[in-house]
C-alpha positions in Angstrom: 13.8 -9.0 6.1 13.3 -10.0 2.5 9.9 -11.7 3.2 8.4 -8.6 4.8 9.7 -6.3 2.0 8.2 -8.7 -0.6 4.8 -8.6 1.3 4.9 -4.8 1.3 5.3 -4.8 -2.5 2.7 -7.6 -3.1 0.0 -5.9 -1.0 0.5 -2.6 -2.8 1.0 -3.7 -6.4 -2.3 -2.3 -7.5 -1.5 1.1 -6.2 1.8 1.5 -8.2 0.0 3.1 -11.2 -2.4 5.2 -9.2 -2.2 8.8 -10.5 -1.6 11.8 -8.3 -4.5 13.1 -6.2 -5.2 15.9 -3.7 -2.3 17.7 -2.2 0.2 15.9 -4.4 -0.2 18.6 -7.1 0.7 21.5 -5.0 3.8 19.7 -3.7 4.8 18.8 -7.3 4.2 22.3 -8.4 6.6 23.5 -5.8 9.4 20.9 -6.5 9.2 21.6 -10.3 10.0 25.3 -9.7 13.1 25.0 -7.6 16.6 25.3 -9.1 18.4 22.7 -7.1 18.7 20.5 -4.0 19.5 23.6 -1.9 16.2 25.2 -2.9 14.3 22.0 -2.4 15.5 22.0 1.3 13.6 25.3 1.7 10.3 24.2 0.4 7.4 24.7 2.7 3.8 23.5 2.3 0.9 25.2 4.1 3.6 27.0 6.1 5.1 23.7 7.3 8.7 22.7 6.7 9.4 19.0 6.2 12.5 18.8 4.1 13.1 15.0 4.2 9.9 14.4 2.3 10.0 17.3 -0.1 13.6 16.7 -1.1 12.6 13.1 -2.1 9.7 14.5 -4.2 12.3 16.7 -5.9 14.6 13.8 -6.6 11.6 11.7 -7.8 10.7 14.4 -10.3 14.3 14.8 -11.5 14.6 11.1 -12.2 11.0 10.1 -13.3 9.2 13.3 -14.2 5.5 12.7 -13.7 5.6 8.9 -13.6 3.6 8.0 -10.4 5.2 4.5 -10.1 8.6 5.9 -9.0 6.8 8.1 -6.3 4.8 5.1 -5.1 7.9 2.8 -5.0 9.6 5.4 -2.8 6.7 5.4 -0.4 6.8 1.6 -0.3 10.5 1.6 0.4 9.9 3.7 3.5 6.9 1.4 4.5 9.2 -1.6 4.2 11.8 0.0 6.5 9.0 0.8 8.9 7.6 -2.8 9.2 11.1 -4.3 9.4 11.9 -1.8 12.2 8.7 -2.7 14.0 9.4 -6.4 13.7 12.9 -6.0 15.1 11.7 -3.9 18.0 9.0 -6.4 19.1 11.4 -9.3 18.5 13.9 -7.7 20.9 11.3 -6.8 23.6 9.6 -10.2 23.4 12.5 -12.6 22.5 10.6 -15.7 23.6 7.6 -15.0 21.4 8.8 -14.8 17.7 5.1 -14.9 16.5 4.5 -11.6 18.2 7.0 -9.7 16.0 5.5 -11.1 12.9 2.0 -10.3 14.2 2.9 -6.7 15.0 4.6 -6.1 11.6 1.8 -7.8 9.6 -1.1 -6.2 11.5 0.4 -2.7 10.9 1.2 -3.5 7.3 -2.4 -4.6 6.6 -4.2 -2.0 8.8 -6.8 -0.5 6.4 -6.6 3.0 7.9 -3.0 3.3 6.8 -3.9 3.6 3.1 -4.1 7.4 3.2 -0.5 7.8 4.2 0.8 5.2 1.8 -1.3 5.2 -1.4 -1.8 9.0 -1.2 1.7 10.2 -2.1 1.6 13.4 0.0 1.3 11.2 3.1 4.9 10.2 2.7 6.0 12.5 5.5 3.9 10.4 7.9 5.5 7.2 6.7 9.1 8.6 6.9 8.5 10.0 10.4 7.0 6.7 11.7 9.8 4.7 10.2 12.6 6.8 11.6 10.9 7.0 15.0 10.8 3.2 15.1 14.4 3.0 14.0 15.3 5.3 16.8 13.3 3.3 19.3 14.7 0.0 18.0 18.3 1.2 18.3 17.7 2.5 21.8 16.1 -0.9 22.7 19.2 -2.7 21.4 21.4 -0.3 23.4 19.5 -1.0 26.7 18.6 -4.6 26.3 21.7 -5.8 24.4 25.3 -6.4 25.5 27.3 -4.1 23.2 30.6 -2.7 24.4 31.2 1.0 25.0 32.0 1.7 21.3 28.9 -0.2 20.2 26.7 1.6 22.8 28.0 5.0 21.7 27.2 4.1 18.0 23.7 2.9 18.9 22.9 6.0 20.9 24.3 8.3 18.2 22.2 6.4 15.6 19.1 6.6 17.7 19.5 10.4 18.1 20.1 10.8 14.4 17.0 8.8 13.5 15.0 10.9 16.0 16.3 14.1 14.3 15.4 12.8 10.9 11.9 11.8 12.1 11.3 15.3 13.3 12.4 16.6 9.9 9.5 14.7 8.4 6.5 15.4 10.6 5.9 17.2 13.8 4.0 14.3 15.4 7.4 12.5 15.7 8.4 15.2 18.2 6.7 13.0 20.8 9.5 10.4 20.5 11.2 11.5 23.9 8.0 10.3 25.6 8.3 6.9 23.9 11.9 6.6 25.0 11.1 7.6 28.6 8.3 5.1 28.7 10.5 2.4 27.4 13.2 3.2 30.0 10.7 3.0 32.8 8.9 -0.2 31.6 11.7 -2.3 30.2 15.0 -1.2 31.8 14.2 -1.0 35.5 16.8 -3.0 37.5 16.0 -5.1 40.6 17.9 -2.7 42.9 16.3 0.5 41.3 13.6 2.3 43.1 10.7 3.9 41.1 12.2 7.4 41.8 15.6 6.4 40.4 14.1 4.8 37.4 12.0 7.9 36.7 15.0 10.2 37.0 17.0 8.1 34.6 14.0 8.1 32.1 13.7 11.9 32.4 17.4 12.3 31.8 17.4 10.2 28.6 14.1 11.9 27.5 15.9 15.3 27.8 18.7 14.0 25.6 16.2 13.1 22.9 14.4 16.4 23.4 17.6 18.0 22.3 17.2 16.2 18.9 13.7 17.5 18.7 14.8 21.1 19.5 17.5 20.7 16.8 14.7 20.3 14.3 13.3 23.7 15.4 16.7 25.2 15.2 17.2 23.9 11.7 13.8 25.2 10.6 14.6 28.7 12.0 18.0 28.6 10.3 16.8 27.4 6.8 13.3 28.9 6.4 12.9 31.3 9.3 10.1 29.3 11.0 9.1 25.8 12.2 5.4 24.9 11.9 2.3 27.0 12.4 0.6 23.9 13.8 3.1 24.1 16.7 3.5 27.9 16.9 -0.2 28.7 16.7 -2.7 29.2 19.5 -4.3 26.2 21.2 -7.8 25.5 20.0 -10.8 24.8 22.1 -10.1 21.3 23.2 -13.6 20.9 24.7 -15.0 21.2 21.2 -12.6 18.6 19.9 -12.5 15.8 22.4 -16.2 14.7 22.5 -16.2 13.8 18.8 -13.0 13.5 16.9 -11.0 11.6 19.6 -13.7 8.9 19.9 -13.8 8.7 16.0 -10.0 8.3 15.8 -10.2 5.5 18.4 -12.7 3.7 16.2 -10.8 4.2 13.0 -7.5 2.9 14.4 -9.0 0.0 16.3 -7.6 -3.6 16.0 -9.6 -5.5 14.8 -10.7 -3.2 11.9 -14.5 -3.2 11.7 -14.8 0.6 11.6 -12.1 1.2 8.9 -14.8 1.2 6.2 -17.5 3.2 8.0 -18.4 6.7 6.9 -17.9 9.7 9.2 -21.7 10.2 10.0 -21.9 6.6 11.1 -18.7 6.9 13.2 -20.1 10.0 14.9 -23.2 8.1 15.8 -20.9 5.4 17.4 -19.1 7.9 19.6 -20.3 6.2 22.8 -18.7 2.9 21.6 -15.4 4.8 20.9 -15.4 6.3 24.3 -16.1 2.9 25.9 -13.1 1.5 23.9 -10.9 4.4 25.1 -11.8 3.9 28.7 -11.2 0.2 28.5 -7.8 0.7 27.0 -6.9 3.3 29.6 -8.0 1.0 32.4 -5.9 -1.9 30.9 -3.0 0.5 30.7 -3.3 1.5 34.3 -3.4 -2.2 35.3 -0.3 -2.9 33.2 1.6 0.1 34.8 0.7 -1.3 38.3 1.9 -4.7 37.3 5.2 -3.3 36.0 5.7 -1.0 39.0 5.0 -3.7 41.6 7.2 -6.2 39.6 4.3 -8.6 39.5 4.2 -8.9 35.7 5.0 -12.5 34.7 6.2 -11.4 31.2 7.0 -8.2 29.2 3.5 -8.2 27.7 2.1 -5.6 30.2 5.1 -3.4 29.6 4.6 -3.6 25.8 0.9 -2.7 26.3 1.7 0.3 28.4 4.3 1.4 25.8 1.8 1.1 23.0 -0.7 3.2 25.0 2.0 5.8 25.5 2.7 5.9 21.8 -0.9 6.1 20.7 -1.8 8.8 23.2 1.2 11.0 22.7 1.1 11.0 18.9 -2.5 12.1 18.8 -1.6 15.2 20.9 -0.3 17.2 17.9 -3.6 16.4 16.1 -5.6 17.5 19.1 -3.5 20.6 19.5 -3.8 21.7 15.9 -7.6 20.8 15.7 -7.0 19.3 12.2 -9.8 18.2 10.0 -10.3 14.5 10.6 -8.2 12.4 8.1 -7.1 8.7 8.4 -3.4 9.6 7.8 -3.3 11.4 11.2 -3.6 8.1 13.0 -0.9 6.4 10.9 1.9 6.9 13.5 -0.4 6.3 16.5 -1.4 2.9 14.8 2.0 1.7 15.9 0.8 2.0 19.5 -2.6 0.4 18.6 -0.9 -2.6 17.1 1.5 -3.0 20.0 -1.4 -3.0 22.4 -3.3 -5.6 20.4 -0.2 -7.9 20.3 0.5 -7.5 24.0 -3.2 -8.1 24.9 -3.3 -11.3 22.9 0.0 -12.5 24.3 -1.3 -11.9 27.9 -4.6 -13.6 27.2 -3.3 -16.5 25.1 -2.8 -19.0 28.0 -6.4 -18.6 29.0 -7.8 -18.9 25.5 -8.6 -22.1 23.6 -6.0 -23.3 21.1 -8.3 -22.5 18.2 -8.1 -18.9 19.1 -4.4 -18.7 18.1 -5.4 -18.3 14.5 -7.1 -15.0 15.3 -4.0 -12.8 14.5 -3.7 -14.7 11.1 -7.4 -14.0 10.4 -7.0 -10.4 11.2 -4.0 -10.1 8.9 -5.9 -11.8 6.0 -8.9 -9.5 6.6 -6.6 -6.4 6.7 -4.8 -7.5 3.6 -8.0 -7.8 1.7 -9.0 -4.3 2.9 -5.6 -2.9 2.0 -5.9 -4.2 -1.6 -9.5 -2.8 -1.8 -8.4 0.6 -0.5 -5.5 0.8 -3.0 -7.9 0.1 -5.8 -10.0 3.0 -4.6 -6.9 5.2 -5.0 -6.3 3.8 -8.4 -9.8 4.7 -9.5 -9.6 8.1 -7.8 -6.4 8.8 -9.8 -8.2 7.9 -13.0 -11.0 10.4 -12.1 -8.4 13.2 -11.4 -6.5 12.3 -14.6 -9.8 12.6 -16.5 -10.5 16.0 -15.0 -7.0 17.3 -16.0 -7.1 15.9 -19.5 -10.6 17.2 -20.2 -9.9 20.6 -18.8 -6.7 21.0 -20.9 -8.0 19.0 -23.9 -4.7 17.1 -23.9 -3.8 13.5 -23.0 -1.7 13.2 -19.8 1.3 11.8 -21.7 1.6 15.0 -23.7 1.6 17.2 -20.6 2.8 19.6 -19.4 1.9 22.2 -21.9 4.1 25.3 -22.5 3.8 27.9 -19.8 0.3 29.5 -20.1 -0.7 27.1 -22.8 -3.9 25.9 -21.1 -7.3 27.7 -20.8 -7.5 30.6 -18.3 -11.1 29.8 -17.4 -12.6 26.4 -16.5 -16.1 25.6 -15.4 -17.0 22.3 -13.7 -20.7 21.5 -13.3 -20.0 18.8 -10.7 -16.8 18.3 -8.7 -16.5 15.3 -6.3 -14.2 15.4 -3.3 -13.8 11.7 -2.4 -14.1 8.3 -4.1 -15.7 5.3 -2.5 -16.6 7.0 0.7 -16.0 10.2 2.6 -12.9 11.6 4.4 -13.2 8.8 7.0 -13.6 5.9 4.6 -12.9 6.9 1.0 -10.0 7.9 -1.2 -9.1 11.5 -1.6 -9.9 13.0 -5.0 -9.3 16.8 -5.1 -10.4 20.0 -3.6 -10.8 23.1 -5.7 -7.4 24.3 -4.6 -5.9 20.9 -5.6 -7.4 21.1 -9.0 -6.1 24.7 -9.5 -2.6 23.5 -8.5 -2.9 20.6 -11.0 -3.9 22.9 -13.9 -1.1 25.3 -13.0 1.4 22.4 -12.8 0.5 21.2 -16.3 0.5 24.5 -18.2 -2.2 26.9 -17.2 -0.8 30.0 -15.5 -3.5 31.1 -13.1 -6.8 29.4 -14.0 -10.1 30.7 -12.8 -12.3 27.8 -11.8 -16.0 27.9 -11.5 -18.2 25.0 -10.3 -21.8 24.6 -9.5 -22.2 21.5 -7.5 -19.8 19.7 -5.1 -20.9 16.3 -4.0 -18.6 14.7 -1.6 -18.8 11.1 -2.8 -17.9 10.4 -6.5 -20.0 7.2 -6.4 -23.0 8.7 -4.7 -24.7 10.1 -7.8 -25.2 10.0 -11.5 -25.6 13.2 -13.6 -27.1 14.3 -16.9 -27.8 17.6 -18.5 -31.1 18.3 -20.4 -32.6 21.3 -22.1 -34.7 23.3 -19.7 -37.2 26.2 -20.1 -36.1 29.3 -22.1 -33.2 27.4 -23.7 -31.5 27.0 -20.3 -29.7 23.9 -19.2 -31.0 21.7 -16.3 -28.7 19.4 -14.3 -30.4 16.2 -13.2 -28.6 14.6 -10.3 -29.8 11.0 -9.3 -28.5 9.9 -5.9 -27.9 6.2 -5.1 -28.9 6.5 -1.4 -31.3 8.5 0.7 -28.5 9.6 2.9 -26.6 11.2 0.0 -29.9 12.8 -1.3 -30.7 14.3 2.1 -27.2 15.6 2.6 -27.1 17.3 -0.8 -30.6 18.8 -0.3 -29.6 20.2 3.0 -26.4 21.6 1.8 -27.5 23.1 -1.6 -31.2 23.9 -1.0 -30.5 27.7 -1.5 -28.6 27.2 -4.7 -24.9 27.4 -5.4 -22.6 29.9 -7.0 -18.9 29.4 -7.5 -17.4 32.1 -9.8 -19.4 32.7 -13.0 -21.4 29.4 -12.7 -24.5 29.0 -10.6 -27.1 26.4 -10.0 -30.6 27.0 -8.6 -32.6 24.1 -7.1 -35.7 23.8 -9.3 -37.3 20.6 -7.9 -36.6 17.6 -5.7 -38.1 14.1 -5.7 -37.5 12.2 -2.4 -39.1 9.0 -3.8 -36.7 8.7 -6.8 -33.9 10.6 -5.0 -33.5 13.1 -7.8 -32.6 16.8 -7.6 -33.0 19.2 -10.6 -30.9 22.3 -10.8 -31.1 25.2 -13.3 -27.6 26.0 -14.5 -26.7 29.6 -15.3 -23.4 30.9 -16.7 -22.8 34.6 -16.4 -23.7 35.9 -19.9 -20.9 38.5 -19.9 -18.3 35.8 -19.2 -19.7 32.9 -21.3 -17.1 33.5 -24.0 -14.3 33.1 -21.4 -15.4 29.7 -20.3 -16.5 28.0 -23.5 -17.5 24.4 -22.7 -18.7 23.1 -19.3 -17.1 20.0 -17.7 -19.5 17.4 -16.3 -18.6 14.5 -14.0 -20.4 11.1 -14.3 -19.5 7.4 -14.2 -15.9 8.0 -13.2 -14.9 10.5 -15.8 -15.4 14.1 -17.0 -17.0 15.0 -20.3 -17.5 18.3 -22.2 -20.8 20.0 -23.0 -21.7 23.3 -24.6 -23.4 25.8 -22.3 
């Protein structure tokens, strides 16, 4: 649909020039060191094999080098396919309610928690997996609800299985697609003469067929790289330690409406009770919808769509629960499909009982989400500027003149401050870089194996301002002024005993709670001072050099 594709581009225009951040650099470093497309198929990252995403990174680099716009446009092309597939699926399942298809597509497109998978380029695997999973589900829905002949039905089933296979080649969370298909078969395809047992057996049979496509991904992984994914092969973590906190937080982040999409992680953790209440309410509504569908008392397909959305949201979070991953917004990207379907189905079911004025609620949610999406994209643009500044300052070379010749950069780099996120934390902000990401960036642009030292790592780039002054005995003192008491207390609790990362260390000299200022004494190992030369200091969105 041209209009949906145009909206995808319009909402993400301000992200097209955002520079690479976070894990992007390690992926780029890998794709720049392969000899051809065959080698690109064997790329693994963090032990995981996702060839559909990495091959596209390789092709992007071959065609555009390090121009981020081409990489972003590729992400947006997949996002456009995703929202078109979602629109088509809802249009087919609720043919009498054309507004529902547009509401689902636009709510997903403008969900503020989706930024980390779209604007952060390494999140492409989540976008591809979700898009192909929806294509597979949409083709299967057309097969079961349409009136195609035998040849058409065979083509639709083959296309659906192929899309399921490609989804699995992108992200392991798409391996839950057989559960989606089984739920769709039970909820939408039960004939009047069918008993529940017969419907369940048919759903199990078709789920087993799609499970073959998922197992083919494992077979391809074993054949090409000798393994599949350590997240799937590893031992199960202690789920009891995970469930009370992260699951409730994920429920808040992915909720529709979106009031919690801008809330930092500590605040979300304080709202766990609200998250659990929302989860219990959704589960209760899902059970009610299943009863209505099973007893044939549903007056429309809205209860079936709600139950399917609950199935999608629940099953796609299982890999996250299993792997006990660090909480990140991109992990709810695929489950947000289920969240949006539940929201649309709930509004459709309640609409006859609501006043006519309430019918503008979906439009208001879309407008609010669109504003949030633009704002989040701007955070990633600013985060990219910070990362660009770090690389240019460390290598003393403008980014348009990089990469340097192999080994052309410094072998030792010392950062006084190194922020991790911009505009918030890992639940609400844009990713900047971890120390390993910075090392990969310096290796990508010329330095062979840089040794990086840093003295202070504040999570939020906008939480503090820094300056360096002369201290006692010709030492350098780092003055860190925090903009909030929360950030001041967090830094004081984390770094009260001082910090040492490599040859650089910082000892806490004084703290002033009233003015929210911490003073650190910086020390660079005298025997290695000649190796490091100048120190790099972050402040006001950029890095600057100073003599130790």
